[in-house]
Legacy VTK file of the C-alpha trace (Angstrom):
# vtk DataFile Version 3.0
C-alpha trace
ASCII
DATASET POLYDATA
POINTS 92 float
2.379 -21.017 -3.865
3.747 -18.205 -6.015
3.177 -14.670 -4.842
3.232 -11.327 -6.595
4.298 -8.824 -3.978
3.950 -5.041 -3.859
5.148 -2.502 -1.327
2.687 0.212 -0.347
3.892 3.236 1.610
1.573 5.795 3.173
2.716 9.082 4.730
0.663 12.004 5.975
-0.775 13.845 8.928
-2.196 11.383 11.427
-5.989 11.051 11.339
-8.645 8.422 11.928
-9.445 5.891 9.231
-6.206 5.657 7.260
-5.616 1.956 7.902
-9.317 1.207 7.428
-9.527 2.966 4.042
-6.423 1.292 2.618
-7.124 -2.187 4.016
-10.773 -2.074 2.893
-9.656 -1.279 -0.659
-7.253 -4.221 -0.577
-9.916 -6.556 0.825
-12.425 -5.419 -1.821
-10.010 -6.527 -4.563
-8.894 -9.823 -2.956
-5.422 -8.513 -2.103
-3.773 -10.133 0.907
-1.721 -8.112 3.402
1.433 -10.130 4.033
3.063 -7.673 6.441
2.253 -4.240 7.850
4.153 -1.702 9.917
2.849 1.627 11.114
3.870 4.345 13.502
3.410 7.984 14.326
6.535 10.089 13.835
6.311 13.743 14.887
2.574 13.863 14.215
2.906 12.110 10.861
1.408 8.713 10.150
3.861 6.368 8.399
2.778 2.925 7.175
4.418 0.310 5.007
2.608 -2.736 3.728
3.728 -5.785 1.800
0.773 -7.156 -0.140
0.203 -10.112 -2.444
-1.752 -9.267 -5.607
-1.547 -12.764 -7.150
-5.313 -13.356 -6.731
-6.358 -9.715 -7.143
-9.328 -8.953 -9.364
-7.722 -5.702 -10.531
-4.487 -4.755 -12.332
-1.592 -3.018 -10.581
-2.160 0.288 -12.384
-5.810 0.319 -11.270
-4.738 -0.406 -7.677
-2.368 2.566 -7.896
-5.179 4.788 -9.207
-7.553 3.784 -6.403
-4.856 4.279 -3.768
-4.087 7.690 -5.273
-7.757 8.663 -4.864
-7.633 7.666 -1.193
-4.450 9.698 -0.828
-6.018 12.773 -2.394
-9.184 12.503 -0.296
-7.228 12.046 2.950
-4.286 14.332 2.065
-1.781 11.456 2.137
1.118 10.429 -0.065
0.602 6.810 -1.114
3.164 5.025 -3.260
3.160 1.573 -4.783
6.224 -0.380 -5.875
6.499 -3.905 -7.245
8.841 -6.197 -5.305
10.834 -6.987 -8.479
11.679 -3.302 -8.981
12.561 -2.921 -5.308
14.884 -5.951 -5.466
16.634 -4.705 -8.614
17.172 -1.260 -7.100
18.690 -2.717 -3.940
21.032 -5.355 -5.341
24.605 -5.187 -4.168
LINES 1 93
92 0 1 2 3 4 5 6 7 8 9 10 11 12 13 14 15 16 17 18 19 20 21 22 23 24 25 26 27 28 29 30 31 32 33 34 35 36 37 38 39 40 41 42 43 44 45 46 47 48 49 50 51 52 53 54 55 56 57 58 59 60 61 62 63 64 65 66 67 68 69 70 71 72 73 74 75 76 77 78 79 80 81 82 83 84 85 86 87 88 89 90 91
């Protein structure tokens, strides 16, 4: 099965509901979470997710817009990067 993978990073002051808001958005658009890592560092919430958008019912730019809205509402920095771009940037 082919996958279309994106990295999502979330950074901000720790508060309730961050994981719920982001994962609910992904679920709503049929986006599968392949891997997730989160931790609290000095009072800051830091999360990275690897998600598969192959079956998503929404385009990548729309996902970015919706994640940006969550970030603004929760005072978080949320970034999205396609796996292909990440791989090209990190080739040796």
